[in-house]
C-alpha positions in Angstrom: 0.0 0.0 0.0 3.0 2.3 -0.2 2.2 3.0 -3.9 0.4 6.4 -4.2 -3.3 6.2 -4.9 -2.9 7.7 -8.4 -0.5 5.0 -9.5 -2.7 2.2 -8.1 -5.7 3.6 -10.1 -3.5 3.5 -13.2 -2.6 -0.2 -12.4 -6.3 -1.0 -12.1 -7.0 0.6 -15.5 -4.3 -1.5 -17.1 -5.6 -4.6 -15.4 -9.3 -4.1 -16.4 -9.4 -1.8 -19.4 -6.5 -2.7 -21.6 -7.6 -3.4 -25.2 -7.8 -7.0 -26.2 -6.0 -7.9 -29.5 -8.5 -10.7 -30.2 -11.9 -11.7 -29.0 -12.0 -14.7 -26.7 -14.8 -17.2 -26.6 -17.3 -16.4 -23.9 -16.4 -19.1 -21.4 -12.6 -18.3 -21.7 -13.5 -14.6 -21.4 -15.3 -15.2 -18.1 -12.3 -17.2 -16.7 -9.9 -14.4 -17.6 -12.2 -11.9 -16.1 -12.4 -13.9 -12.9 -8.6 -14.1 -12.7 -8.3 -10.3 -12.9 -11.1 -9.6 -10.5 -9.5 -11.7 -7.8 -7.7 -8.6 -6.8 -11.0 -7.5 -5.2 -10.3 -10.0 -2.4 -7.0 -8.6 -1.3 -8.3 -6.1 1.3 -11.1 -3.6 1.7 -9.2 -0.6 0.5 -8.1 -2.3 -2.7 -11.6 -3.7 -3.2 -13.1 -0.2 -3.1 -10.5 1.3 -5.4 -10.5 -1.5 -7.9 -14.3 -1.9 -8.1 -14.6 1.9 -8.7 -12.5 1.4 -11.9 -14.1 -1.9 -12.9 -17.7 -0.6 -12.7 -17.0 3.1 -13.3 -15.4 3.0 -16.7 -17.6 0.8 -18.9 -20.9 2.0 -20.3 -23.8 -0.1 -19.3 -26.9 -0.5 -21.4 -30.2 -1.0 -19.6 -33.2 -2.0 -21.7 -36.7 -1.4 -20.1 -39.9 -2.9 -21.4 -43.4 -3.5 -19.9 -42.5 -6.9 -18.3 -38.7 -6.9 -18.1 -35.4 -5.1 -17.6 -32.2 -6.3 -19.1 -28.6 -5.1 -18.7 -25.3 -5.4 -20.4 -21.8 -3.8 -20.2 -19.5 -2.9 -23.1 -16.4 -4.7 -21.5 -15.8 -8.4 -21.1 -18.8 -9.1 -23.3 -20.8 -8.8 -20.1 -24.4 -9.8 -20.9 -27.0 -10.5 -18.3 -29.9 -12.0 -20.1 -31.9 -12.7 -17.0 -34.9 -10.5 -16.3 -34.0 -8.2 -13.5 -37.6 -7.5 -12.6 -38.5 -9.6 -9.5 -41.9 -10.0 -7.9 -42.1 -9.0 -4.2 -44.4 -10.1 -1.3 -47.8 -8.6 -0.9 -48.5 -5.6 1.3 -47.2 -5.9 4.9 -47.3 -3.7 8.0 -44.1 -1.9 8.9 -42.7 -1.0 12.3 -40.0 1.2 10.9 -41.8 4.4 11.4 -45.0 5.1 13.5 -45.9 7.9 11.1 -45.6 5.8 8.0 -46.9 2.4 9.1 -47.5 1.0 5.7 -44.7 -0.6 3.7 -45.6 -0.2 0.1 -44.4 -3.6 -0.9 -47.1 -5.0 -3.1 -50.3 -5.0 -5.1 -53.4 -7.1 -5.4 -53.2 -9.8 -8.1 -53.9 -7.5 -11.0 -52.2 -7.5 -14.4 -51.6 -3.7 -14.4 -50.3 -3.6 -10.8 -47.7 -6.2 -10.4 -45.7 -6.1 -7.2 -42.1 -5.9 -8.5 -38.6 -4.6 -7.9 -35.4 -4.4 -10.0 -32.7 -6.8 -8.7 -29.3 -5.6 -10.0 -26.9 -8.6 -10.2 -23.8 -6.8 -8.9 -25.6 -5.4 -5.9 -26.6 -1.8 -5.1 -23.2 -0.8 -3.7 -21.3 -1.8 -6.9 -24.2 -0.3 -9.0 -23.6 3.0 -7.3 -20.0 3.1 -8.6 -21.1 3.1 -12.3 -20.8 6.3 -14.2 -22.1 5.8 -17.7 -25.5 4.5 -18.8 -27.5 4.1 -21.9 -31.2 3.6 -21.2 -33.2 1.9 -23.9 -37.0 2.3 -23.4 -39.2 -0.1 -25.4 -42.8 1.0 -25.7 -44.6 -2.1 -26.8 -47.4 -4.4 -25.9 -46.8 -7.1 -23.4 -46.2 -10.6 -24.9 -49.1 -11.9 -22.9 -52.4 -10.1 -23.6 -53.6 -8.1 -20.6 -57.1 -9.0 -19.4 -59.0 -8.6 -16.1 -61.1 -11.6 -15.3 -62.9 -12.7 -18.5 -63.0 -9.2 -20.1 -60.2 -8.1 -22.4 -59.1 -4.5 -22.1 -59.9 -2.1 -25.0 -57.0 -1.3 -27.3 -56.6 2.2 -25.9 -56.6 0.9 -22.3 -54.2 -1.9 -23.1 -51.8 0.6 -24.7 -51.9 2.9 -21.7 -51.8 -0.1 -19.4 -48.6 -1.3 -21.1 -47.1 2.2 -21.0 -47.8 2.4 -17.3 -46.0 -1.0 -16.8 -43.0 0.5 -18.6 -43.3 3.7 -16.6 -43.2 1.7 -13.3 -40.0 0.0 -14.4 -38.4 3.3 -15.5 -39.4 4.8 -12.2 -37.8 1.9 -10.3 -34.7 2.3 -12.5 -34.6 6.1 -11.7 -34.5 5.3 -8.0 -31.4 3.0 -8.6 -29.7 5.7 -10.8 -30.1 8.1 -7.9 -27.8 5.8 -5.9 -24.8 6.6 -8.2 -22.2 8.6 -6.3 -21.1 11.3 -6.7 -23.0 11.7 -10.0 -23.6 10.1 -13.4 -21.0 11.2 -15.9 -22.8 10.1 -19.1 -26.5 9.3 -19.6 -27.9 8.7 -23.0 -31.5 7.6 -23.7 -33.2 5.9 -26.7 -36.9 5.4 -27.1 -38.4 2.7 -29.4 -42.1 2.8 -30.1 -43.4 -0.4 -31.7 -45.9 0.0 -34.6 -48.4 -2.1 -32.7 -48.2 0.2 -29.7 -49.7 3.3 -31.3 -50.4 4.4 -34.8 -50.4 8.2 -34.7 -47.4 10.4 -34.7 -48.8 12.6 -32.0 -49.2 9.6 -29.7 -45.6 8.5 -30.5 -44.2 11.9 -29.5 -46.5 12.2 -26.4 -45.7 8.7 -25.0 -41.9 9.3 -25.7 -41.9 12.5 -23.7 -43.9 11.0 -20.9 -41.6 8.0 -20.7 -38.7 10.5 -20.2 -40.7 12.2 -17.4 -40.0 9.2 -15.2 -36.3 9.9 -15.4 -36.6 13.6 -14.8 -36.0 13.3 -11.1 -32.3 12.8 -11.7 -29.9 15.7 -11.3 -26.2 16.5 -11.6 -25.7 14.4 -14.7 -22.5 15.7 -16.4 -23.5 14.7 -20.0 -27.1 13.9 -21.0 -28.4 13.2 -24.5 -31.4 11.7 -26.4 -29.6 9.4 -28.7 -32.6 8.2 -30.8 -36.4 8.1 -30.9 -37.6 5.5 -33.4 -41.0 4.3 -34.4 -41.3 1.0 -36.1 -40.3 -2.7 -35.7 -37.5 -5.2 -36.2 -35.0 -4.1 -33.7 -32.2 -6.1 -32.1 -32.6 -6.4 -28.4 -30.7 -7.6 -25.3 -33.3 -10.3 -24.8 -32.6 -13.9 -24.6 -33.7 -16.4 -27.2 -37.1 -17.1 -25.6 -38.3 -13.7 -26.6 -40.0 -13.2 -29.9 -39.0 -10.2 -31.9 -40.5 -8.8 -35.1 -39.2 -10.5 -38.3 -39.8 -7.5 -40.5 -37.8 -4.3 -40.1 -39.5 -1.0 -40.8 -39.0 2.1 -38.8 -39.0 5.9 -38.8 -36.2 7.8 -37.1 -37.6 10.8 -35.4 -34.5 11.8 -33.4 -32.2 12.6 -35.2 -34.8 13.4 -37.9 -34.0 11.8 -41.2 -35.5 12.8 -44.5 -39.2 13.6 -44.6 -40.4 11.5 -41.7 -42.5 14.4 -40.4 -44.8 16.3 -42.7 -45.0 20.1 -42.8 -48.3 20.1 -41.1 -46.9 18.1 -38.2 -43.7 20.2 -37.8 -45.1 22.6 -35.1 -46.0 19.5 -33.0 -42.6 18.1 -33.7 -40.8 21.4 -32.7 -42.7 21.3 -29.4 -41.5 17.7 -28.9 -37.9 18.8 -29.4 -38.4 21.6 -26.8 -39.6 19.0 -24.3 -36.5 16.9 -24.9 -34.3 20.0 -24.4 -36.2 20.7 -21.1 -35.5 17.1 -20.0 -31.8 17.5 -20.6 -31.8 20.8 -18.7 -33.5 19.2 -15.7 -31.2 16.1 -15.4 -28.0 18.2 -15.8 -29.1 20.9 -13.3 -26.9 21.3 -10.3 -29.5 22.4 -7.8 -32.0 25.2 -7.2 -35.0 23.2 -8.3 -37.4 20.7 -6.9 -36.5 17.1 -7.9 -40.0 16.7 -9.3 -42.6 18.9 -10.8 -45.8 19.8 -8.9 -47.9 17.3 -10.7 -45.4 14.5 -10.3 -45.2 15.3 -6.6 -49.0 15.4 -6.3 -49.3 12.0 -8.2 -46.7 10.4 -5.9 -48.6 11.5 -2.8 -51.9 10.3 -4.3 -50.4 7.0 -5.1 -49.1 6.7 -1.5 -52.5 7.6 -0.2 -54.2 4.9 -2.3 -51.8 2.3 -1.1 -52.4 3.3 2.5 -56.2 2.7 2.0 -55.5 -0.6 0.3 -53.3 -1.8 3.2 -55.8 -0.6 5.8 -58.5 -2.6 4.0 -60.9 0.3 3.6 -64.1 -1.4 2.8 -64.4 -0.4 -0.9 -60.8 -1.4 -1.5 -61.3 -4.7 0.4 -64.6 -5.7 -1.3 -63.7 -4.8 -4.8 -60.2 -5.8 -6.0 -60.5 -3.4 -9.0 -60.9 -0.3 -6.8 -57.2 0.4 -6.3 -56.3 -0.4 -10.0 -59.1 1.8 -11.3 -58.1 4.7 -9.0 -54.4 4.4 -10.0 -55.3 4.0 -13.7 -57.4 7.3 -13.6 -54.6 9.0 -11.6 -52.0 8.0 -14.2 -54.3 9.3 -17.0 -54.6 12.6 -15.2 -50.8 12.7 -14.9 -50.4 11.8 -18.5 -52.7 14.7 -19.5 -51.2 17.2 -17.0 -54.6 17.4 -15.2 -53.8 18.6 -11.7 -57.5 19.3 -11.0 -58.3 15.7 -12.0 -55.8 14.4 -9.5 -57.5 16.5 -6.7 -60.9 15.1 -7.6 -59.6 11.5 -7.4 -58.0 12.2 -4.1 -61.2 13.6 -2.6 -63.2 10.7 -3.9 -60.8 8.2 -2.4 -60.7 10.0 1.0 -64.6 10.0 1.1 -64.6 6.2 0.7 -62.2 6.1 3.7 -64.2 8.5 5.8 -67.3 6.5 5.2 -65.7 3.3 6.6 -62.8 4.7 8.6 -60.4 2.3 10.4 -59.7 3.5 13.9 -55.9 3.4 13.9 -54.3 6.6 14.9 -50.9 6.0 13.3 -52.6 5.2 10.0 -54.7 8.3 10.3 -51.6 10.5 10.9 -50.0 9.1 7.7 -53.1 9.4 5.5 -54.0 12.8 6.9 -50.6 14.1 6.2 -50.6 12.9 2.6 -54.2 14.2 2.1 -53.5 17.8 3.2 -50.2 17.9 1.3 -51.9 16.7 -1.9 -54.8 19.0 -1.5 -52.5 22.0 -1.1 -50.6 20.9 -4.3 -53.7 20.2 -6.5 -56.7 22.2 -5.3 -57.9 25.0 -7.5 -58.1 27.2 -4.4 -56.0 25.7 -1.7 -57.4 26.0 1.8 -55.3 28.4 3.9 -56.8 27.4 7.3 -58.1 24.2 8.9 -61.6 25.6 9.0 -61.6 26.2 5.2 -60.4 22.7 4.6 -63.1 21.3 6.9 -65.7 23.3 5.0 -64.4 22.0 1.7 -64.4 18.4 3.1 -68.0 18.8 4.4 -69.2 20.0 1.0 -68.3 16.7 -0.6 -69.3 14.5 2.3 -65.9 13.7 3.9 -66.3 13.1 7.6 -64.2 15.0 10.1 -63.4 11.6 11.7 -60.4 11.3 9.4 -58.6 13.9 11.4 -56.1 12.2 13.7 -56.2 12.7 17.5 -52.8 14.4 18.0 -53.2 14.2 21.7 -53.5 10.3 21.7 
């Protein structure tokens, strides 16, 4: 350990990053990689320094779809063809915090609300040492047709349901990317919209922008770019052989724009789309001085938390009808997609009324739900209540009982 840190880092670079004059067969490549990574086991200090080089220099591609997340690195032919999306247990009570007694760990058995997490193979500590990412977002229909009971969803609802499944996975990915310390150096994003997903240019542009919205909570990214936005079929993917891809290859490249892919009539809409992309890059490369999420994203997050609280508390309507929570969240996501803050507030008040009609007498739960409710109402109400009396009057007008107010003296 007498060698200066700078020289040790150069040694690690030579060990892991030296160019290979020829490509080894995959099994031999793994053996050679294993011999080199044995240095990780020397001691804790060398482990931390060496892994920072090993994971920090390659660029990792993460492909996100409605049902799966795949990952690969550009060194050592590192491919991980196992789906990183894992199902989690159902809702459970949590003793971690008395003011947030519900662990949001699950969902009812519903095709649009799967209880999942992303399990990165190298662990979150090593993931946090990565510096360069390419995120590939695939907007496509799930391979298995979505249906509830015996009734298939309409085409529009199936498309939106598939989009929300992708959005859930992108949101989980964003939470992982926030672990990167001190910051992400390079982040590029590609969006692929399958022909069968939507058929209108306006929908393609709208869904692409909204997919990026779920990565807009990132900050301090040194270099951010939108590499491509494509609309078509026949792409190569990171998926293993059991996935079926389109045989035909036909696509339009919208970013960067090639030829006459966009008509003159559609150019104003396309120019607005480009401004949205520039805004996304500005947000993720910002170095402070802004909220991590927009008002409507924050309001949606609080509404989603509130709905999960009601589900876990077994509010009667949520308990008796398994579609209550999915329907509320579906409507909330539509309001978010349309930028309808007033709609989010209406959904919030409707759900709170169901709770007040059949309230569960549990003070800790009431503290949590009450806090989410008043914060959400302040964010989304047309005329936010400035005093408790005003809020109580507004609650009374729509039939919400005052019994939802927690007993702070208890």
